[in-house]
C-alpha positions as CSV (number, residue, x, y, z in Angstrom):
1,X,54.5,16.8,51.3
2,X,52.6,18.0,48.3
3,X,52.3,21.7,47.8
4,X,48.7,23.1,48.0
5,X,47.7,24.5,44.7
6,X,45.4,27.2,46.2
7,X,42.6,26.1,44.0
8,X,39.6,24.8,45.9
9,X,38.3,21.7,44.4
10,X,34.8,22.0,43.1
11,X,32.2,21.0,45.6
12,X,28.9,19.6,44.4
13,X,26.0,21.8,45.3
14,X,23.3,19.9,43.4
15,X,21.1,19.8,46.4
16,X,21.1,23.6,46.7
17,X,20.6,24.0,42.9
18,X,17.8,21.5,42.9
19,X,16.1,23.3,45.9
20,X,16.4,26.6,44.1
21,X,15.0,25.2,40.9
22,X,12.0,23.7,42.8
23,X,11.3,27.2,44.2
24,X,11.3,28.6,40.7
25,X,8.9,25.9,39.4
26,X,5.3,27.1,38.8
27,X,2.6,25.8,41.1
28,X,1.0,23.8,38.3
29,X,2.8,21.7,35.8
30,X,2.1,22.0,32.1
31,X,-0.5,19.5,31.1
32,X,0.5,16.7,28.8
33,X,-1.8,15.4,26.1
34,X,-2.9,12.6,28.3
35,X,-3.7,15.1,31.1
36,X,-6.0,17.0,28.7
37,X,-7.5,13.8,27.5
38,X,-8.4,12.9,31.1
39,X,-9.8,16.4,31.6
40,X,-12.1,15.9,28.6
41,X,-13.4,12.7,30.0
42,X,-13.9,14.2,33.4
43,X,-15.8,17.2,32.0
44,X,-18.0,14.8,30.0
45,X,-18.5,12.7,33.2
46,X,-19.6,15.9,35.1
47,X,-22.1,16.7,32.3
48,X,-23.5,13.2,32.5
49,X,-24.0,13.5,36.2
50,X,-25.5,17.0,35.9
51,X,-27.9,16.2,33.1
52,X,-28.9,12.9,34.8
53,X,-29.8,15.0,38.0
54,X,-31.9,17.4,35.9
55,X,-33.7,14.5,34.2
56,X,-34.3,12.7,37.4
57,X,-35.7,15.7,39.3
58,X,-38.0,16.5,36.3
59,X,-39.3,12.9,36.3
60,X,-39.8,12.9,40.0
61,X,-41.7,16.2,40.0
62,X,-43.4,15.8,36.6
63,X,-44.5,12.1,37.0
64,X,-44.6,11.1,40.6
65,X,-45.6,14.5,42.0
66,X,-48.3,15.2,39.4
67,X,-46.6,17.8,37.3
68,X,-46.3,21.6,37.4
69,X,-48.6,24.6,37.7
70,X,-48.2,28.2,38.8
71,X,-50.1,30.2,41.4
72,X,-53.5,28.6,40.5
73,X,-52.3,25.4,42.3
74,X,-49.6,26.2,45.0
75,X,-49.0,22.5,45.7
76,X,-48.0,21.9,42.1
77,X,-46.2,25.3,41.9
78,X,-43.8,23.9,44.6
79,X,-42.6,21.3,42.0
80,X,-40.8,24.1,40.2
81,X,-38.7,24.7,43.3
82,X,-36.5,21.5,43.2
83,X,-36.4,21.5,39.4
84,X,-35.2,25.1,39.1
85,X,-32.8,25.0,42.1
86,X,-31.1,21.9,40.7
87,X,-30.8,23.4,37.2
88,X,-29.5,26.7,38.6
89,X,-27.6,26.1,41.8
90,X,-26.2,22.7,40.9
91,X,-26.0,22.2,37.1
92,X,-25.4,25.7,35.8
93,X,-23.3,26.6,38.8
94,X,-21.0,23.7,38.2
95,X,-20.6,24.5,34.5
96,X,-19.9,28.1,35.3
97,X,-17.0,27.3,37.6
98,X,-15.6,24.8,35.0
99,X,-15.6,27.4,32.2
100,X,-11.9,28.4,32.8
101,X,-10.9,24.7,32.6
102,X,-12.9,23.9,29.5
103,X,-12.1,27.0,27.5
104,X,-8.5,27.1,28.6
105,X,-7.1,28.4,25.4
106,X,-9.8,31.0,24.4
107,X,-9.4,34.7,24.9
108,X,-9.9,35.4,28.6
109,X,-12.4,38.2,28.3
110,X,-14.8,35.9,26.4
111,X,-14.4,33.2,29.1
112,X,-15.0,35.8,31.8
113,X,-18.2,36.9,30.1
114,X,-19.3,33.3,29.7
115,X,-18.5,32.6,33.4
116,X,-20.4,35.7,34.6
117,X,-23.4,35.0,32.2
118,X,-23.8,31.4,33.3
119,X,-23.8,32.5,36.9
120,X,-26.6,35.1,36.0
121,X,-28.7,32.3,34.5
122,X,-28.1,30.2,37.6
123,X,-29.3,33.1,39.8
124,X,-32.4,33.6,37.7
125,X,-33.4,29.9,38.0
126,X,-32.7,30.1,41.7
127,X,-34.8,33.3,42.1
128,X,-37.8,31.6,40.3
129,X,-37.3,28.5,42.4
130,X,-37.4,30.5,45.6
131,X,-40.6,32.3,44.5
132,X,-42.2,28.9,43.8
133,X,-41.5,27.6,47.3
134,X,-42.6,30.8,49.1
135,X,-45.8,30.9,47.0
136,X,-46.5,27.3,47.9
137,X,-46.3,28.2,51.5
138,X,-48.0,31.6,51.5
139,X,-50.9,31.1,49.1
140,X,-52.8,28.1,50.7
141,X,-55.4,28.8,53.3
142,X,-54.2,28.6,56.0
143,X,-50.6,29.4,54.9
144,X,-47.7,27.2,55.9
145,X,-44.6,28.4,57.9
146,X,-41.6,29.6,55.9
147,X,-38.0,28.9,56.7
148,X,-38.7,26.3,59.3
149,X,-36.2,23.6,58.3
150,X,-32.4,23.3,58.2
151,X,-32.7,22.7,54.4
152,X,-34.4,26.1,54.0
153,X,-31.8,27.9,56.1
154,X,-28.8,26.4,54.3
155,X,-30.4,26.9,50.9
156,X,-31.3,30.5,51.5
157,X,-27.7,31.2,52.9
158,X,-26.3,29.6,49.7
159,X,-28.4,31.7,47.4
160,X,-27.6,35.0,49.3
161,X,-23.9,34.2,49.4
162,X,-24.0,33.3,45.7
163,X,-25.5,36.7,44.8
164,X,-22.9,38.5,46.9
165,X,-20.1,36.4,45.3
166,X,-21.4,37.3,41.9
167,X,-21.5,41.0,42.6
168,X,-18.0,41.0,44.2
169,X,-16.6,39.1,41.2
170,X,-18.3,41.3,38.7
171,X,-17.0,44.6,40.2
172,X,-13.6,43.3,41.1
173,X,-12.7,41.3,38.0
174,X,-15.0,42.4,35.1
175,X,-16.3,46.0,35.5
176,X,-15.1,48.5,36.5
177,X,-12.3,46.1,37.5
178,X,-10.3,46.7,40.6
179,X,-6.6,47.5,40.7
180,X,-3.9,44.9,40.3
181,X,-3.1,44.6,44.0
182,X,-6.8,44.2,44.9
183,X,-7.4,41.5,42.3
184,X,-4.3,39.6,43.5
185,X,-5.5,39.8,47.1
186,X,-9.1,38.9,46.2
187,X,-8.6,36.0,43.8
188,X,-7.9,33.3,46.5
189,X,-11.0,34.4,48.4
190,X,-13.1,34.4,45.2
191,X,-12.0,30.9,44.4
192,X,-12.5,29.6,47.9
193,X,-16.0,31.0,48.3
194,X,-16.9,29.8,44.8
195,X,-16.3,26.2,45.9
196,X,-17.7,26.7,49.4
197,X,-21.0,28.1,48.2
198,X,-21.2,25.2,45.7
199,X,-20.8,22.9,48.7
200,X,-23.6,24.7,50.5
201,X,-25.8,24.3,47.5
202,X,-25.1,20.6,47.3
203,X,-25.7,20.1,51.0
204,X,-29.0,22.0,50.7
205,X,-30.1,19.9,47.7
206,X,-29.4,16.7,49.5
207,X,-31.3,17.8,52.6
208,X,-34.2,18.9,50.4
209,X,-34.3,15.6,48.6
210,X,-34.4,13.7,51.8
211,X,-37.0,16.0,53.3
212,X,-39.3,15.9,50.2
213,X,-39.0,12.1,49.9
214,X,-39.9,11.5,53.6
215,X,-42.8,14.0,53.5
216,X,-44.2,13.1,50.1
217,X,-43.8,9.3,50.4
218,X,-45.1,7.8,53.5
219,X,-42.1,6.7,55.6
220,X,-43.3,3.0,55.6
221,X,-43.5,3.1,51.8
222,X,-40.2,5.1,51.4
223,X,-38.2,2.6,53.4
224,X,-39.7,-0.1,51.3
225,X,-37.8,1.2,48.3
226,X,-40.7,2.2,46.0
227,X,-39.9,3.5,42.5
228,X,-40.3,7.2,43.6
229,X,-38.0,6.7,46.5
230,X,-35.4,5.1,44.2
231,X,-35.6,8.1,41.8
232,X,-35.0,10.4,44.8
233,X,-32.1,8.4,46.0
234,X,-30.4,8.2,42.6
235,X,-31.0,12.0,42.2
236,X,-28.9,12.5,45.3
237,X,-26.2,10.2,44.0
238,X,-26.0,12.1,40.7
239,X,-25.5,15.4,42.6
240,X,-22.8,13.8,44.7
241,X,-21.1,12.4,41.6
242,X,-21.2,15.8,39.9
243,X,-19.9,17.6,43.0
244,X,-17.0,15.2,43.4
245,X,-16.0,15.4,39.8
246,X,-16.1,19.2,39.7
247,X,-14.1,19.6,42.9
248,X,-11.5,17.1,41.6
249,X,-11.1,19.1,38.4
250,X,-10.9,22.4,40.2
251,X,-8.2,21.1,42.6
252,X,-5.9,19.6,40.0
253,X,-3.1,22.1,39.2
254,X,-2.4,20.7,35.7
255,X,-6.0,21.5,34.7
256,X,-5.7,25.2,35.5
257,X,-6.0,27.6,32.6
258,X,-2.5,28.6,31.4
259,X,-1.9,32.4,31.4
260,X,-1.7,33.9,27.9
261,X,1.4,35.8,26.9
262,X,-0.2,39.2,27.7
263,X,-1.2,37.9,31.2
264,X,2.1,36.5,32.3
265,X,3.6,39.8,33.1
266,X,0.7,40.6,35.3
267,X,1.4,37.6,37.4
268,X,-2.3,37.3,38.1
269,X,-3.9,33.9,37.8
270,X,-7.6,34.5,37.7
271,X,-8.2,30.8,36.8
């Protein structure tokens, strides 16, 4: 009978080591050159969708709906509403939330200022767009009812939430800047509501396009696929394409902005 040496043979614990290693892995993987190449193409695709939407709404309002005016002609003043809302709440909004992905290696304070500034521009366009639609209802004699459709309710909710989101983000993350614990707590909420409000804006835009198309183009003509109806439909498709591309980019962990060396010790991912 062989004598026991008293030395316990090595037992493989690769499973435990692998599990611990996985726990230590960062949530997002480091992007490869091919990942960043795809990101570039996705951002360009988003710009193509966004610019196409702006061009289509400008053609629709400028050509088919007889152009633009201000308070001297409330019916034509309305045409600024879809144009400015799509420029602000769709195109500029989407670019603002992509800023941290596009300028991933630039100094963070500059990206923050760009992010906040683009949101301000979007809010300004939205404010003028809202004035245009309220004027177009209030100035005619007799005046038209305001806030009577689901489109108007969802759109106004989106703009109000957008303004509150901007104020919260400004005071929490830019100036005077909340404490570390507060920023860590608030960041997931800021990111969620940024995408949620963008979703509200997209939903309001699609409802508004359908509402305007049916009211402006006689239903019989609209369902017969006239050129104006096709422009409206393609406008909706461009907005959907933009929203899908933007949300895809935002939800891919490899496209997140990597923390700079001076940020790593803060353990705060504001991207």
